[in-house]
C-alpha positions in Angstrom: 0.3 -0.2 0.0 2.7 2.4 0.2 3.7 2.3 -3.1 0.4 3.4 -4.2 0.6 6.4 -2.0 3.9 7.1 -3.3 2.5 6.6 -6.8 -0.3 9.1 -6.0 1.9 11.9 -4.5 4.5 11.7 -7.5 0.8 12.2 -9.9 -0.4 14.9 -7.2 2.9 17.1 -7.6 3.1 16.4 -12.0 -0.6 17.8 -11.9 0.4 21.0 -9.5 3.7 21.7 -11.5 1.9 21.6 -14.6 -0.8 23.9 -13.3 1.9 26.1 -12.3 3.2 26.2 -15.6 0.3 26.7 -17.5 -0.9 29.2 -14.9 2.6 31.3 -15.0 2.4 31.0 -19.0 -1.0 32.8 -19.1 0.4 35.9 -16.4 3.4 35.9 -18.7 1.3 36.0 -22.4 -1.2 38.9 -20.7 1.5 40.7 -19.7 3.0 40.7 -23.4 -0.1 41.6 -24.4 -0.5 44.5 -22.5 2.6 45.8 -22.9 2.2 45.5 -26.9 -0.9 47.3 -26.3 0.5 49.8 -23.6 3.0 50.9 -27.1 0.1 50.9 -29.3 -2.3 53.3 -27.0 1.0 55.5 -26.6 1.5 56.0 -30.1 -2.3 56.7 -30.3 -2.0 59.8 -27.9 1.0 61.6 -29.8 -1.0 61.1 -32.9 -4.1 62.0 -31.7 -2.3 65.4 -29.8 -0.1 65.6 -33.2 -4.1 66.1 -35.1 -5.6 68.4 -32.5 -2.3 70.5 -33.0 -2.8 70.1 -37.1 -6.5 71.2 -36.6 -5.5 73.9 -34.7 -3.7 75.4 -37.1 -5.4 74.9 -39.7 -8.8 76.2 -37.8 -6.5 79.2 -37.3 -5.7 79.4 -40.9 -9.2 79.5 -42.3 -10.3 82.1 -39.3 -6.8 84.3 -40.9 -8.2 84.0 -44.5 -12.1 84.6 -44.0 -11.0 87.3 -42.5 -12.2 91.0 -43.6 -8.7 92.2 -44.8 -8.4 89.0 -46.6 -11.7 88.7 -48.3 -12.3 91.9 -49.4 -9.6 92.7 -51.9 -10.7 89.3 -53.4 -14.8 89.8 -54.2 -13.2 93.1 -55.3 -11.2 91.6 -58.2 -12.7 88.3 -58.9 -16.6 89.2 -58.2 -16.3 93.0 -58.8 -17.8 93.7 -55.8 -17.9 96.8 -54.0 -18.5 98.5 -50.8 -22.0 100.7 -51.2 -22.9 103.8 -50.9 -24.5 105.6 -48.5 -27.4 106.3 -50.8 -27.3 102.7 -51.8 -28.1 101.5 -48.7 -31.7 100.4 -47.2 -32.3 100.5 -43.9 -35.5 98.4 -42.8 -37.3 99.1 -39.8 -38.9 96.7 -37.7 -42.9 97.4 -36.5 -44.1 96.5 -32.9 -46.0 92.7 -33.3 -49.1 94.6 -33.1 -48.6 96.6 -36.2 -47.0 94.1 -38.2 -50.2 92.1 -39.0 -52.6 95.7 -39.9 -49.3 96.9 -42.2 -48.8 94.1 -44.5 -46.3 95.1 -46.9 -47.4 98.5 -47.0 -44.9 100.0 -44.3 -42.0 101.8 -44.4 -39.7 99.1 -45.5 -37.6 99.6 -49.1 -36.8 103.3 -48.5 -34.1 105.0 -48.3 -34.8 106.8 -45.0 -32.9 105.9 -41.5 -35.0 105.1 -38.9 
């Protein structure tokens, strides 16, 4: 009977050792996977910050390109537009809500009078 106990002990020891090796291998694989993902995340964060900086630079360029100082010469040259003279400006008045319904289109709209 002593032999069965000794053989049984070796089997248990082998199973425990095998279990330890499997668990240790799993931990090592998980850490390796985690390190690789951490490198990917760092690279993506660096790319994201670069893209944010580029977006801010482009927004600044758009703001400068759409300023009146840049747009006015382009509108005058390419589109033959010009700033209106005082006689070409039409001031429209806005009536009160009570008088808007009664006046219809007969109000002072379309005249060159200043309010």
